[in-house]
DRENZA-777234 format. One line per 5 residues: number of its first residue (from 0); their letters; for each residue x, y, z of N, C-alpha, C. Coordinates in steps of 0.05 Angstrom, whole numbers. Layout:
N
NUM = a = X:Y:Z:X:Y:Z:X:Y:Z ~ ...
This chain:
310
0 = xxxxx = -452:-247:1113:-437:-270:1104:-430:-267:1074 ~ -451:-260:1059:-447:-256:1030:-428:-233:1024 ~ -430:-212:1040:-412:-189:1037:-384:-196:1042 ~ -379:-213:1062:-352:-222:1069:-340:-239:1047 ~ -357:-256:1035:-347:-273:1013:-340:-257:989
5 = xxxxx = -357:-237:982:-351:-219:959:-325:-204:964 ~ -321:-195:989:-297:-180:996:-272:-198:993 ~ -275:-223:1002:-252:-242:999:-245:-247:970 ~ -266:-251:954:-261:-256:925:-248:-232:912 ~ -257:-208:919:-245:-183:908:-216:-181:915
10 = xxxxx = -209:-188:941:-182:-186:950:-164:-207:935 ~ -176:-231:930:-161:-251:916:-155:-243:887 ~ -175:-231:874:-171:-222:846:-151:-199:845 ~ -152:-181:864:-133:-159:864:-105:-167:869 ~ -102:-189:885:-75:-198:891:-63:-217:869
15 = xxxxx = -80:-228:851:-71:-245:830:-56:-230:809 ~ -34:-240:798:-19:-225:778:-34:-222:752 ~ -29:-199:738:-43:-194:713:-32:-213:691 ~ -5:-217:689:6:-233:669:6:-263:677 ~ -17:-274:674:-20:-303:679:-7:-319:657
20 = xxxxx = -5:-345:661:7:-362:640:-10:-362:615 ~ -36:-362:618:-54:-362:595:-51:-336:579 ~ -49:-313:593:-46:-288:579:-19:-285:565 ~ 2:-296:578:28:-295:566:28:-312:540 ~ 16:-336:542:14:-353:518:-1:-340:496
25 = xxxxx = -23:-326:503:-39:-312:483:-23:-290:470 ~ -7:-275:486:9:-253:475:30:-264:456 ~ 43:-286:464:63:-298:447:51:-307:420 ~ 27:-319:421:13:-327:397:7:-303:379 ~ -3:-281:391:-9:-258:375:16:-245:363
30 = xxxxx = 38:-246:377:63:-235:366:73:-252:343 ~ 69:-278:344:77:-295:321:60:-290:296 ~ 35:-285:299:18:-280:276:16:-251:268 ~ 28:-233:284:26:-204:279:38:-197:251 ~ 62:-207:244:73:-200:217:54:-208:194
35 = xxxxx = 41:-232:196:23:-240:175:-2:-222:175 ~ -12:-216:199:-36:-198:200:-30:-171:189 ~ -7:-160:196:1:-133:186:4:-134:156 ~ 16:-156:146:19:-158:117:-8:-160:103 ~ -27:-175:114:-54:-177:102:-68:-150:102
40 = xxxxx = -66:-135:124:-79:-109:126:-66:-89:106 ~ -39:-88:106:-26:-68:90:-27:-74:60 ~ -23:-100:53:-20:-107:25:-45:-119:12 ~ -66:-125:28:-90:-137:17:-115:-120:23 ~ -121:-116:49:-146:-103:56:-145:-73:48
45 = xxxxx = -124:-59:55:-122:-30:48:-122:-26:18 ~ -106:-40:2:-108:-37:-27:-135:-44:-38 ~ -148:-64:-27:-175:-71:-37:-195:-49:-31 ~ -193:-37:-8:-210:-15:-1:-205:9:-19 ~ -179:14:-25:-172:37:-43:-182:32:-71
50 = xxxxx = -180:8:-81:-190:2:-108:-220:7:-109 ~ -235:-1:-89:-264:4:-88:-269:34:-87 ~ -253:49:-72:-256:78:-71:-250:91:-98 ~ -229:82:-111:-222:92:-138:-244:86:-158 ~ -257:63:-155:-278:55:-174:-302:74:-173
55 = xxxxx = -304:90:-152:-326:109:-149:-317:137:-159 ~ -294:139:-171:-283:164:-180:-272:161:-209 ~ -267:184:-221:-252:184:-246:-227:200:-242 ~ -205:186:-244:-178:198:-237:-163:204:-263 ~ -161:229:-270:-146:237:-294:-118:246:-285
60 = xxxxx = -98:229:-290:-71:236:-281:-60:259:-296 ~ -65:260:-322:-54:281:-338:-65:309:-330 ~ -91:310:-325:-103:336:-317:-102:340:-287 ~ -92:320:-272:-90:321:-243:-118:327:-230 ~ -138:312:-239:-165:315:-227:-174:288:-216
65 = xxxxx = -190:289:-195:-200:265:-181:-229:271:-175 ~ -247:262:-192:-276:270:-191:-293:246:-182 ~ -311:251:-163:-329:231:-154:-351:227:-175 ~ -355:201:-183:-375:195:-204:-395:175:-194 ~ -393:166:-169:-413:147:-159:-412:120:-173
70 = xxxxx = -435:111:-183:-437:85:-195:-433:86:-226 ~ -423:108:-236:-421:112:-265:-402:91:-277 ~ -380:85:-264:-361:65:-274:-374:37:-275 ~ -392:31:-256:-405:5:-256:-426:3:-278 ~ -439:26:-284:-457:26:-307:-442:21:-333
75 = xxxxx = -416:31:-334:-400:27:-358:-394:-3:-363 ~ -394:-19:-341:-390:-48:-344:-413:-59:-361 ~ -437:-50:-356:-460:-60:-370:-461:-50:-399 ~ -451:-26:-403:-452:-14:-430:-428:-20:-447 ~ -407:-32:-435:-383:-38:-450:-388:-61:-469
80 = xxxxx = -387:-55:-494:-392:-75:-515:-369:-95:-518 ~ -346:-89:-508:-323:-107:-510:-321:-126:-487 ~ -335:-120:-466:-331:-136:-441:-340:-165:-444 ~ -362:-170:-458:-371:-198:-462:-350:-214:-477 ~ -338:-202:-498:-317:-216:-513:-293:-221:-496
85 = xxxxx = -286:-201:-479:-263:-204:-461:-268:-227:-441 ~ -292:-227:-430:-299:-248:-411:-300:-276:-424 ~ -309:-276:-449:-308:-301:-464:-280:-311:-469 ~ -262:-293:-476:-234:-301:-480:-222:-310:-454 ~ -229:-297:-432:-219:-305:-405:-229:-333:-398
90 = xxxxx = -254:-338:-404:-266:-365:-398:-252:-386:-414 ~ -248:-381:-440:-235:-401:-457:-206:-406:-448 ~ -192:-385:-441:-164:-389:-432:-164:-404:-406 ~ -181:-397:-387:-181:-410:-361:-189:-440:-363 ~ -210:-445:-379:-219:-473:-382:-197:-489:-396
95 = xxxxx = -186:-479:-418:-165:-494:-432:-141:-499:-414 ~ -133:-479:-399:-109:-482:-382:-114:-502:-360 ~ -137:-501:-347:-143:-519:-325:-145:-548:-335 ~ -159:-552:-357:-162:-580:-368:-135:-592:-376 ~ -120:-577:-392:-95:-588:-403:-74:-589:-381
100 = xxxxx = -73:-570:-364:-52:-569:-343:-56:-593:-324 ~ -80:-595:-313:-85:-616:-293:-83:-644:-306 ~ -94:-647:-330:-92:-673:-343:-63:-682:-348 ~ -48:-663:-360:-20:-669:-366:-4:-673:-340 ~ -9:-657:-320:6:-660:-295:0:-687:-282
105 = xxxxx = -25:-695:-282:-31:-721:-270:-19:-744:-286 ~ -20:-742:-313:-7:-763:-330:23:-765:-325 ~ 36:-742:-324:65:-742:-319:71:-753:-291 ~ 55:-746:-271:60:-755:-244:57:-786:-243 ~ 37:-797:-257:34:-826:-257:57:-839:-270
110 = xxxxx = 67:-828:-292:90:-840:-306:115:-838:-290 ~ 120:-814:-278:144:-810:-263:144:-823:-235 ~ 121:-833:-227:119:-848:-202:129:-876:-204 ~ 135:-885:-229:144:-912:-233:174:-914:-224 ~ 181:-937:-214:209:-941:-205:226:-951:-229
115 = xxxxx = 235:-931:-244:251:-936:-267:278:-923:-264 ~ 298:-933:-278:325:-922:-277:326:-894:-290 ~ 338:-875:-276:340:-848:-287:315:-831:-286 ~ 295:-840:-271:269:-825:-271:272:-798:-257 ~ 292:-795:-239:296:-770:-225:304:-748:-245
120 = xxxxx = 319:-756:-266:328:-736:-286:304:-725:-300 ~ 285:-742:-307:261:-732:-321:244:-715:-303 ~ 243:-721:-277:228:-705:-259:239:-676:-258 ~ 266:-675:-258:279:-649:-258:274:-634:-284 ~ 275:-648:-306:270:-635:-332:242:-623:-334
125 = xxxxx = 222:-638:-325:195:-629:-327:189:-606:-307 ~ 203:-606:-285:199:-585:-265:215:-559:-271 ~ 236:-562:-286:254:-539:-291:240:-514:-302 ~ 220:-516:-321:207:-492:-330:194:-475:-309 ~ 186:-487:-286:173:-472:-265:192:-451:-253
130 = xxxxx = 218:-457:-251:237:-439:-239:250:-420:-259 ~ 244:-424:-285:254:-406:-305:239:-379:-304 ~ 252:-357:-310:239:-331:-311:215:-331:-330 ~ 193:-321:-321:169:-321:-337:172:-305:-362 ~ 184:-282:-360:187:-265:-384:206:-277:-403
135 = xxxxx = 229:-288:-393:248:-302:-411:235:-325:-425 ~ 220:-341:-411:206:-364:-422:187:-355:-444 ~ 172:-334:-439:152:-324:-458:166:-313:-483 ~ 188:-298:-479:202:-287:-502:213:-308:-520 ~ 224:-329:-509:234:-351:-525:212:-364:-541
140 = xxxxx = 189:-369:-528:167:-381:-543:156:-362:-564 ~ 158:-336:-558:149:-317:-579:165:-319:-604 ~ 192:-324:-602:208:-328:-626:202:-355:-639 ~ 197:-375:-623:191:-402:-634:165:-402:-650 ~ 145:-385:-641:119:-386:-653:115:-365:-676
145 = xxxxx = 136:-351:-683:134:-333:-705:130:-347:-732 ~ 123:-332:-752:118:-344:-778:142:-359:-789 ~ 166:-348:-784:190:-361:-793:206:-372:-769 ~ 191:-379:-748:204:-388:-723:210:-418:-723 ~ 219:-427:-700:228:-455:-698:206:-475:-701
150 = xxxxx = 182:-470:-692:160:-489:-695:154:-494:-724 ~ 151:-473:-740:145:-476:-768:169:-488:-783 ~ 193:-482:-773:217:-494:-785:216:-525:-783 ~ 208:-535:-760:206:-564:-756:184:-575:-774 ~ 161:-560:-776:139:-570:-793:147:-571:-822
155 = xxxxx = 164:-552:-831:172:-552:-859:189:-576:-866 ~ 203:-587:-847:218:-612:-852:200:-634:-861 ~ 175:-634:-850:156:-655:-858:137:-646:-880 ~ 144:-623:-893:128:-613:-915:102:-599:-907 ~ 101:-590:-883:77:-576:-873:83:-546:-870
160 = xxxxx = 65:-530:-880:69:-501:-878:53:-491:-853 ~ 67:-483:-833:54:-475:-808:42:-447:-810 ~ 22:-441:-794:9:-415:-794:26:-395:-779 ~ 17:-370:-779:29:-350:-761:15:-352:-734 ~ 26:-368:-717:12:-377:-693:0:-355:-676
165 = xxxxx = 15:-333:-673:6:-312:-654:-10:-290:-668 ~ -14:-292:-694:-28:-270:-708:-53:-280:-722 ~ -62:-304:-716:-87:-314:-727:-105:-322:-704 ~ -131:-314:-706:-149:-318:-684:-153:-348:-677 ~ -151:-365:-697:-155:-394:-691:-132:-407:-676
170 = xxxxx = -109:-395:-677:-85:-407:-665:-73:-391:-642 ~ -80:-365:-640:-68:-348:-620:-74:-357:-592 ~ -100:-362:-587:-108:-371:-560:-96:-398:-553 ~ -96:-416:-573:-84:-443:-568:-55:-440:-561 ~ -41:-423:-575:-12:-419:-571:-7:-409:-543
175 = xxxxx = -22:-389:-534:-19:-378:-508:-24:-399:-486 ~ -45:-415:-490:-52:-436:-470:-29:-456:-469 ~ -19:-465:-492:3:-485:-492:28:-474:-478 ~ 35:-449:-484:58:-438:-471:55:-437:-440 ~ 32:-430:-431:27:-428:-402:26:-456:-390
180 = xxxxx = 14:-476:-404:13:-503:-394:42:-514:-390 ~ 59:-511:-410:86:-521:-408:102:-507:-386 ~ 95:-482:-381:110:-466:-361:103:-476:-332 ~ 78:-482:-326:71:-488:-299:62:-517:-293 ~ 62:-534:-313:53:-561:-309:71:-576:-289
185 = xxxxx = 96:-568:-287:114:-582:-269:107:-579:-240 ~ 95:-556:-233:87:-551:-205:65:-570:-197 ~ 44:-571:-213:22:-590:-207:31:-619:-208 ~ 50:-624:-226:61:-651:-228:74:-660:-202 ~ 90:-642:-190:103:-648:-165:82:-653:-143
190 = xxxxx = 61:-636:-142:41:-640:-122:26:-667:-125 ~ 20:-673:-150:7:-699:-155:26:-722:-149 ~ 51:-719:-155:71:-740:-149:73:-745:-119 ~ 73:-724:-104:74:-727:-75:49:-741:-64 ~ 26:-734:-76:1:-747:-68:1:-777:-75
195 = xxxxx = 11:-783:-99:12:-811:-108:30:-828:-90 ~ 52:-816:-82:71:-831:-65:60:-835:-37 ~ 39:-820:-30:27:-824:-4:5:-844:-3 ~ -2:-856:-26:-23:-876:-26:-11:-903:-17 ~ -23:-916:3:-12:-941:14:-11:-963:-7
200 = xxxxx = 11:-977:-9:14:-999:-28:-4:-1022:-21 ~ -11:-1025:4:-28:-1047:13:-55:-1047:-2 ~ -65:-1024:-8:-90:-1022:-22:-88:-1033:-50 ~ -66:-1027:-63:-62:-1038:-90:-58:-1068:-89 ~ -44:-1078:-69:-40:-1106:-67:-66:-1121:-62
205 = xxxxx = -83:-1110:-45:-109:-1122:-40:-126:-1122:-65 ~ -125:-1100:-81:-140:-1098:-105:-131:-1119:-126 ~ -104:-1122:-128:-93:-1142:-147:-102:-1170:-139 ~ -102:-1176:-113:-111:-1202:-104:-140:-1208:-112 ~ -156:-1186:-110:-184:-1189:-118:-189:-1189:-148
210 = xxxxx = -167:-1185:-163:-169:-1186:-193:-177:-1161:-206 ~ -174:-1138:-192:-181:-1112:-203:-161:-1104:-224 ~ -169:-1096:-248:-149:-1086:-268:-137:-1059:-260 ~ -116:-1051:-273:-101:-1027:-266:-118:-1002:-268 ~ -135:-1000:-289:-151:-976:-292:-172:-974:-269
215 = xxxxx = -183:-997:-261:-202:-997:-239:-188:-990:-213 ~ -163:-999:-210:-148:-991:-186:-144:-961:-186 ~ -138:-949:-209:-133:-921:-211:-159:-905:-204 ~ -181:-915:-214:-207:-901:-211:-218:-904:-183 ~ -215:-927:-171:-227:-933:-145:-209:-927:-122
220 = xxxxx = -182:-927:-126:-164:-923:-104:-148:-897:-107 ~ -135:-894:-130:-117:-871:-133:-132:-845:-133 ~ -152:-842:-150:-166:-817:-152:-179:-808:-126 ~ -193:-826:-112:-205:-817:-86:-184:-808:-66 ~ -161:-822:-65:-141:-815:-44:-125:-790:-51
225 = xxxxx = -123:-783:-76:-109:-758:-83:-129:-735:-89 ~ -154:-739:-83:-174:-718:-88:-169:-692:-72 ~ -158:-693:-48:-151:-667:-35:-130:-651:-51 ~ -111:-665:-62:-91:-652:-79:-103:-641:-105 ~ -122:-656:-116:-136:-647:-140:-151:-622:-135
230 = xxxxx = -164:-620:-111:-178:-596:-104:-159:-572:-101 ~ -136:-577:-88:-117:-556:-84:-106:-546:-111 ~ -98:-564:-128:-86:-556:-154:-107:-543:-172 ~ -132:-551:-171:-152:-538:-187:-157:-509:-178 ~ -157:-505:-152:-161:-477:-142:-137:-460:-150
235 = xxxxx = -113:-470:-146:-89:-455:-153:-88:-449:-183 ~ -95:-468:-199:-94:-465:-228:-115:-446:-238 ~ -139:-448:-228:-160:-430:-236:-154:-401:-229 ~ -146:-397:-204:-139:-370:-195:-116:-359:-211 ~ -96:-375:-216:-73:-366:-232:-81:-360:-261
240 = xxxxx = -99:-375:-272:-107:-370:-300:-122:-344:-303 ~ -136:-336:-282:-151:-310:-282:-133:-286:-278 ~ -108:-291:-270:-89:-269:-264:-67:-268:-285 ~ -69:-283:-306:-47:-283:-326:-45:-256:-340 ~ -21:-246:-343:-16:-220:-356:8:-220:-374
245 = xxxxx = 31:-228:-362:57:-225:-377:56:-241:-403 ~ 45:-265:-403:44:-281:-428:29:-267:-450 ~ 6:-255:-443:-10:-241:-463:4:-216:-472 ~ 16:-201:-453:30:-176:-460:53:-181:-479 ~ 68:-203:-475:92:-208:-491:85:-221:-517
250 = xxxxx = 67:-240:-517:62:-257:-540:43:-244:-560 ~ 20:-234:-551:-1:-226:-570:-11:-197:-566 ~ -5:-185:-543:-16:-159:-536:-47:-159:-538 ~ -59:-181:-532:-88:-183:-532:-100:-189:-559 ~ -84:-189:-580:-95:-194:-607:-93:-223:-616
255 = xxxxx = -100:-228:-641:-112:-208:-660:-141:-200:-652 ~ -147:-175:-655:-172:-165:-645:-173:-167:-615 ~ -193:-179:-604:-196:-184:-575:-195:-214:-569 ~ -185:-229:-587:-186:-259:-585:-170:-269:-561 ~ -149:-256:-553:-133:-264:-530:-132:-243:-508
260 = xxxxx = -151:-224:-509:-152:-203:-489:-167:-214:-464 ~ -152:-223:-445:-165:-233:-420:-170:-209:-402 ~ -185:-214:-380:-194:-192:-364:-172:-176:-351 ~ -151:-189:-342:-128:-174:-330:-115:-156:-350 ~ -111:-166:-374:-98:-149:-395:-117:-126:-403
265 = xxxxx = -143:-131:-404:-162:-110:-411:-162:-89:-389 ~ -160:-98:-364:-158:-79:-341:-133:-62:-345 ~ -111:-74:-351:-86:-59:-355:-89:-39:-378 ~ -102:-46:-399:-106:-28:-422:-122:-3:-413 ~ -145:-8:-399:-162:13:-392:-148:32:-372
270 = xxxxx = -133:21:-353:-121:38:-332:-96:51:-341 ~ -78:37:-354:-51:47:-358:-45:55:-387 ~ -61:46:-406:-58:55:-433:-77:77:-440 ~ -103:74:-432:-123:94:-438:-127:113:-415 ~ -114:108:-392:-115:126:-368:-143:129:-357
275 = xxxxx = -160:108:-359:-186:107:-346:-182:91:-319 ~ -170:105:-300:-163:91:-275:-188:83:-259 ~ -209:99:-261:-234:92:-247:-246:67:-258 ~ -248:66:-285:-260:42:-297:-241:18:-294 ~ -215:22:-294:-196:1:-289:-200:-11:-261
280 = xxxxx = -205:7:-242:-210:-3:-214:-236:-18:-213 ~ -256:-10:-228:-281:-25:-229:-277:-52:-241 ~ -261:-55:-262:-255:-81:-273:-239:-98:-252 ~ -223:-85:-236:-209:-100:-214:-229:-112:-195 ~ -250:-96:-188:-270:-106:-170:-285:-130:-183
285 = xxxxx = -290:-128:-209:-303:-150:-223:-286:-175:-222 ~ -260:-172:-227:-241:-195:-226:-241:-207:-198 ~ -240:-190:-178:-240:-200:-150:-265:-216:-145 ~ -288:-206:-154:-313:-220:-149:-314:-247:-163 ~ -303:-248:-188:-303:-273:-203:-285:-294:-189
290 = xxxxx = -262:-285:-180:-243:-304:-166:-256:-313:-140 ~ -268:-295:-125:-281:-302:-99:-303:-322:-103 ~ -320:-317:-124:-343:-335:-128:-333:-363:-137 ~ -314:-364:-155:-304:-390:-164:-290:-405:-141 ~ -274:-391:-126:-261:-404:-103:-281:-415:-83
295 = xxxxx = -301:-398:-77:-322:-407:-58:-337:-431:-68 ~ -343:-430:-94:-358:-453:-106:-342:-479:-105 ~ -316:-477:-111:-299:-500:-109:-297:-511:-81 ~ -295:-492:-62:-292:-500:-34:-318:-514:-24 ~ -341:-504:-33:-366:-516:-26:-369:-544:-38
300 = xxxxx = -357:-549:-61:-359:-575:-74:-340:-596:-62 ~ -324:-588:-42:-304:-606:-32:-316:-631:-19 ~ -341:-629:-8:-353:-651:4:-362:-673:-16 ~ -364:-665:-41:-371:-684:-62:-347:-696:-76 ~ -326:-680:-78:-303:-689:-94:-279:-697:-78
305 = xxxxx = -279:-690:-52:-256:-697:-35:-263:-721:-17 ~ -246:-741:-18:-252:-767:-5:-253:-764:25 ~ -235:-747:36:-233:-745:66:-255:-729:79 ~ -270:-714:63:-292:-697:74:-316:-714:79 ~ -330:-708:101:-355:-723:107:-379:-707:99
């Protein structure tokens, strides 16, 4: 009896078509995500593996040699006397950019969320630097921040002698941060503005009936409800601040000294100016580790700072 049942089941399976509805749906799904998967493998995973492989070698392009050195490049990280100063400059730049960018973006979003005549024009003006070419934007600011540039020209009208903004340690980093903030603040402003417009007006009306002042409404209603957007913008801004290169290369070239030499620019110097490709690859691994750790830490904090998370 059992043998007959097994035989019947085997015949039923053999007669059933291979391309079932579930399998066809799965194939269609895989075909849709295949371009993205191929892109990740080709442009992310393979380059990342190659960078790690290069970090174990010393590649001299001029002498056409490729020598295995093991962990020697990683020991150079510990022995590099400039690395701590570079990491310090990177931390200062990232912290300054995140604080000023997010604060200004949220302030502009709150102001531009008001129903005033002609407010759409101001929204366009504040967002327009985002779509301007990064290099062109930086070059223009480079001329404005020169000793005899436009910024000091305006200050002279008020009897103030401005410094050489990009050639003094006390002002170079501030100048680079301000240029970057003005360039990208419009993007976060639009994200915050969309989040603010998604907050139900009924909550504000109930708070006003209870006598809550505007600041308390903002702190107890607005901030919790836009916290997912705040998490998103903070991750985007932090990761972007750790990858800045063009602004440093055009404005200060990392100077004066190492005061504005962030990790990406230091990596570029080691690999493409000094031709230490192995050590440059090791610095790339360090940068990847820093970005991964910060992103993971922010994601883990979402349960505390994001209202919708339980």
